[in-house]
N, C-alpha and C positions, 0 to 999 in steps of 0.2 A: 621555493627557491632551490637551486642546485647546491650541492654540498660546499663547493668552493665559496659561494656567496654566504652561506650560513656560517662558515668558518671565520669570515671577516666581519659580517654585519649583524650578528646576533645582538639584539638590544639589551641594555642594562636592565636590571630589575627595577631600579629607581633612577630617575634622571639625575645626572651629576650636577651639582650646584654650580660648577664652573663651566659646564658644557664640554668636558674633556672627551676627546674621541677615543682614547684608550682608557680602559678601566684603571683607576688609580690604585696604587699599592697601599693597602690599609695596614701599615706597620704599627699595629697596636695590639695589646693583649686583651683589653676589655672595652666594653661599649656602655655608654650611659643610657638610662631609660627615663621617660617622663614621669612614670608613676611606679609604685611598688607592685601593683597588679600587672602592669606591662612586663616588669622584670620576672614575676612569678610565671606568667604565661610562656615566656621565652625559655625559662629554665626547665619547665615541665613539658615542653614540646607542644603546647596548645597552639602556638604560632611559631613559624620558622623565621626567627629573627636572630641576628648575631648577638651573643651575650659574652662569649669568651673565645679567643682565637684558637684554642685547642679543639673546639667543637664546630665553630662556624665563623667564617670571615668573608666579607663581601667580595674580596678579590678572588678567593678560592671558589666561592659560590658561582661567580661569573664564569670561571673556567669550567666548572661542573656543568653549568647550563649550556655552554657551547657544545660540550661532548654529548650531553643529553639530546640537544637538537640535531646533532649529526648522526646519532645512532638510533634515535627513537626509543631510547631506554626509559623505563619508569623512574629510575633513580640512578644517580652517578655520585660516587664518593671519591674525592681526590685525596690521596694519601702520600706519605713522605718518601716512599720508594716502591719499586715493583714487588720486592719481597714482602713489604707491609701489605700490599694489595692481595698477594697470594695467601698470606697468613689470615687476613681478615675474612676473605671469601670462604676459605676452608673451615675456619673455626666457627663460622656461623652454623654449620651443619655438623661438625665433628664434635664428639664428646666421648668420655670414657666408655669403652665397650663397643664403640662403633668402628667401622673401617672405611678407608678411602680406597676405591678401586682406581688404579692408575698404572703407569708404565715405568720400567726402568730407564726409559729414554726421556729424561728430564734434565733441565739445567741443574748443575751440581748442588747449589744451595737449596733448591727445591727438593731434591732427593734427601738432603740432610734434614730439612725441616720436617718432612713427612716420616722418614725412617728413624730419625734420632730424637729431635726435639719433641714431636708429637707423641712418640712412643713412651716418653717419660711420663706422659699424662694419661696413658692407657688407651690411646687412639691407635688402631691397627692399620695395616696396609695390605691390600691384595695386589701385588704386581703381576701384570699380565700383558701379553702382546695385544695392544689395542687395535691392531690391524686384523686380528683374528676374532671375528664377531662371535663365533661359537664359544671361544675361550673367555671372552668378556661376559657373555651370558652366564657361563658356568661360574665365573668369579664373583658375580653379584649375589649377595645373600640377604637375609632379613636384617642383618646388622650393618649393611653398607649404607653410608650416608650420602655418597655422591660418586660420580665418575669424573675424574680430573685428567686433563691432558694439555699438551702444547700443540697448537694446530700444525706447526712445522717444528720438529724437535731440534734442540740445540745441544750438541752439534751433529746429530746423526742424520738430520733432514728426512725424517719419516713423517708421512701424512696419513692420518686415519680418516675413516668415513664418519663425519660428524652426525649426519642424519641417522645412520644405523646405530651409533652409540646413544644418540638422544632417544631413539625408540626404546632401547633397553632400559635406560635410566627412567624414562617416564612410565614404563610398565611397572616399575618398582616404586614409583612416586618419589624418586630422588632426582636431584638436579644434575645436568651436565654443565660442568664448570670448565671453561677453556681459556688458557693463556693465549691471546691472539697477538702478542707483541710482534711476531715475525712479519705480519702483513697489516698495514694500517686499517683501522676500522672504517675509514672512508672508502676503501676499495671493495668491500663486500659486506654482507649483512650476516652477522653471527646468529642473530635472532631467527632469520629465515632458515638457517641450517639446524635449528633445534637447540641452540645454546641458551641456557637459562641465566647464567652469570658469566660475564666476560672479565678477565683480568688483563691488565696491560701495564708494562713498564713504560711509563710516559717519558722516562729518561731517554729513551731511544729515539724513534722518529719524531715524536711530538715536540720534544724540548727545543728542537731547531739547532742542532749542532752541539749536543751534550752540554747545554748551558746550565742544567739543573737536574736534581734528582726528583723523581715522582712516580706514583703508581695510581692506577684507576681500578675501581670495582664498578663495572657497568651492569646494572641489575635490570632485567627485562620484566620484572614484576610477577613472574609465574610462581614464585615462592615468597609470599609476603614477609616471611621471617627475616629475609635479608635486610630490608629497610629497617625493620624493628630493631634487630640486634646491632647492626652497624651504627645507625643514627642515635639510638638511645642507650646503647651499652658500650660498644667498642670505642667510639669516639670519646666518650666520657672516661672510660676505665683504662684504656690502653694508651691513648695519646699518639696515634699514628697519622694525624691530620697533616695535610700539606701546608708548607709555609706560604705566606702571602707573596713573598718575592718569587718563589718557585712557580706559583700559579700565574703570576704576571708574565714570567718568561715563557711559560708553556702556552699561555693564551696567544702570545705573539707567534710562537712556533706553529700553532694550529693554522695560522693564517697563510703560512707558506708550505704547509705539509704536502699538499697535492703536487705542487710544482717541484719540490725537492724529491719526493718519492718517485715521481715520473722519471726524473733524470737518473737517480740512483739505481732504480730497477733496470733502466736501459743500460747503464754502465755495467751492472752485474751480469746481465745476459751476454753482452758483447765480450766482457772479460772472460766469462766461463767458456764461451766458444773459442776464444784465442788460447786459453790455457789447455783446452782439450787437445790441442795440436802442438803443445810445447814439449820438447824433449826434457827429460829430468823429472817429470811429474808422472807418478804411477797411476793416479786416479783423480778425477775432478768430480766433485759432488755438488750439484746445483739442481734444484727442482725444476728450474726453467728449461733445462735441456730436454729435448724430446725423448731421449733414450733413458731418462731417469725413471726408476720403477714407480715413482709416485707422481709423475708429471701429469697424467690425465686426471687423476682425482683432484690434484691441486688446482689445475686450470678450471675444472668444473665448480669447485667450491669457492675459489678466491679470485676468479677473473683471469685476465691474461698477463698478470705479472706474478713473480715467484719470490719476491723479497730480495734482500740485498746481502745475504750471507752465502758465501761459497766456502767449501773446504777442499783442500788438496792433500793428497797423501804422497809422501816422499819415501826414499829408500829405508830410512831408519830414523831413530830419534836424534842421532848426531847430525844427520842431514837437515832435519827440521831446525835445530839450533843454529847451524851454520847459515841456513837460508834467512832466518829471522835476524841474525846478527848483521847480515850484509845489507839489509834494506836501507835505502836512503830517503825515499819519499814516503813510503808506507810506514806508519807509526807502530812501534812496539807498545801496544796498550790494550787493556780490556775495554769492555763496552761494545755496543753494536749501534750501527746506523748514525754515527757521528757524520758531520760533513766531510771529515777526513777519513781516508782509508786506514784500517787498523788490522794488525796481525797478532795472533796469540797462539800458543801451543796449549790447547785445553788439557791434555793429559797431565802436564806438570804444573798447571796453574789453577784453573777453575775446578779441576778434579784432583788437584795435587794431594789433598788430604785423605783421599780414598785409597784403599789397598789395591794392589795389582788385580786381585781377584774381583773386587767390587767393580773396578773399571772395566774389566773384561765382560762382566755381566751387563754393564751399561753400554757395551760396544763403543767405548771411548778408547781409541787406539793411540799408541805412542808415535805413530807415523803421520798423524794428522795435524795440519795447520789450518786454523780458522781465519778467514778473511771477511771483514766487514767493509763493503765497497762504498766509497764516498762519492763526492761531487767533483773530484779532480777530472781532468781530461783522461779518458780511458786509455789512450795511447801512452800517457805518462805513467799511469798505474802499471800497465802491462810491461813497459820497458824496465821499470824498477824490479818487478817480480822476475822477469826473464834474466836480467843481469844478476840478481841475487841468487838465482839457481846455479850460477857458476858455469 
């Protein structure tokens, strides 16, 4: 079946007793067993059956099964947020004395997780330009536990060569872990590009209009330790599992993902073209524009769409604030890929707790406004932006 059909018609693990067409929301903490041995088998992992909703829940399992069918993954774990997914995917491989090879071009909280939180536990970081393959090769050493990146960085919009990075990682028998939130996994195959573990903030495209928080670890089975440690260690000991209600909302979101993304991506490209010709904007940054430095590699890896995030640079930080304050249709809010178009000033918000020096190293500029393009009519979005530029 095609992906759109799979997203809608993946069968339940067990037939619903009432014949429900939508997976019911199992709002319960625990599940009863017929016998003591059945209970013991579930708790020790001899059978995969729900025992406690911190570890397994039928509504969440169904959402995981849909993602598994859509991606061809060996295992999928639905967690309570995108940051939870990043944490769990990395901590499977990271430990005291090991280092993560990554970039300074990451989402602010991911930078803080790796460079601050993990460092307190003796986990190091080798930051390198991931578009410089020789530099990456030199950065990987015997203590490196993984290479980690975002497939399109937020907000720099940089794209690295995944297959080249995968080759380096696999030469050292370590995984390539990629945050693929910027392009839906229905649009391309991360596995075919050499990615071993994919992490996704399902809060974004999948939730269907920012209805709920969630994250996914999509495991392609090349490193069996992922399934072992997440399923039998982290779910039990950390408690990052997705709630049943969030899983229900995001299962519904999957059903309309293709249609929504197709329109949002088209809106983003049309808007970027218009903004490129608009007075008052110093620079438009969108991977879908042919003159973007990473356009060709993005099209080769991710298909003919480039996501729904655009950044624009204005004269100075004061101009950014004035612009954001004047917006009437576009919403002043964080998050990405809501049905609504959103605007934020990353320098003072997402990266607000970093020093000026740290932000400069990350190429986060005070002149940048980030736009997440929604489903409104693109002419209305453009008119609001043009009017707000003054």
